[in-house]
C-alpha positions, 0 to 999 in steps of 0.5 A: 266550677268549683261548688259545694251542695249542702243538699247531698241528694241534688242529682249531678247533670246529664248527657254529655254536660262534663264533656266541655264542664268539670264540676268540683265539689268541695267536702264542706262549705269553704265561702265564695273565696275559698270555692273560687281558690279551689276551682282557680287550682284545677284550671289548666286554660290560659284564663280563668273567667270567674261569674256568681251563680246568679248571672245571665251571660250577654251576647259575645261578653266573652271576646271583649275579656280575652281580647284585652288579656291577650294585649296586656297580659297584667290586666284584670277585665270586668264587664259592665253589670247589667241588672237582673230584677229579683223578682220578675227577673226583668233584665236592665242595662246599666250606665258605664260606671267605674267601680269605687269604695269608701273609707269603710271600705264599702264598695259603690260605684262612680260615675264617668266625667267627660264620656262625649264621643261615641268612641268613649262608651266602647273604649276600655275605662281604668278602674280603681276597684271591681265589684268582685264576682265578674271579671276575667284574668290571666291564669299564670297572673292570677296565681303570680299575684297570689290569687284570692287571700285564703285568709278572708272567710266566707265573703266580703272585701275580696274585691278590694283587696285584690284591686288595690293588689293589682293596681299596687303591684304594677297591673291594671284593673279595667271596665270593657263596655263591649262586654255585659253580663246581667246580676240578680242583686238580691234584696239582702244576703242569702246565707249567715256568716258561717264561720265562728273564727279562731275563738269558736263558741256561738259568736257569728264572725261579721266575715265583711267587717274581719275581712276589711280589716285584714285588707286595711292592716296589709295595703292601706298602709299610712290611710289605715287609720285606727287598730281594730285588728285582734281579731284577725289570724296575726300568722296569715296575716303576715303571710300575706303582708310578706307576699305584699311585700314582694310583690311591690319590690318586684314592679316598677309600675306606677301604683294606680289608675291614670 
């Protein structure tokens, strides 16, 4: 568990909490993407499970995800994300849907056709993208893929980048209906960008736009339209391009869901 406490007076949990849970504190604010990478470097288990802090796991949520990874180590397994009301904390079940995206590289949910039999509602569903915050993946496979893109800033777009990379490099991304995790969907982002970019100054960086540009430049090839990459760290982007080229050469699997 990697975390950065803005309030240094926050007390650590007491008792035997840390016999099973190890809390790693970052020395300064790094954002969601780099904090997750930080925690993953300390993990020693066979599987990494990523969750947001504002989640409530349902009963037997983990076993179905672990089962899919055991059958296919190159599968990223995602639960159905149920809704927790931000005001009342009421828990509501979500329908079975899959992840998609628009040409602005914004994540969206897409309906699934041909759900006719009871078995269709428990069978894992290939998904082009994941929502980002909630998934399980083999630790070795996650690092083989290159983890999250460290050149991304704070938050935004990391879910699409990892989704594209999995499919285009021979892996698989699935929604596992037998696993459910509740998530509080806030009405607005609870934090500012907090990253002024390489140029410094007082101008706040739009991290979602910045990260989405990195995704387009690295992974979208001829489907990328226009430029807009002037603010991107070119050195870090070249490194990601080299990683993407290597991963694509080292796989013969089809690059996408069927």
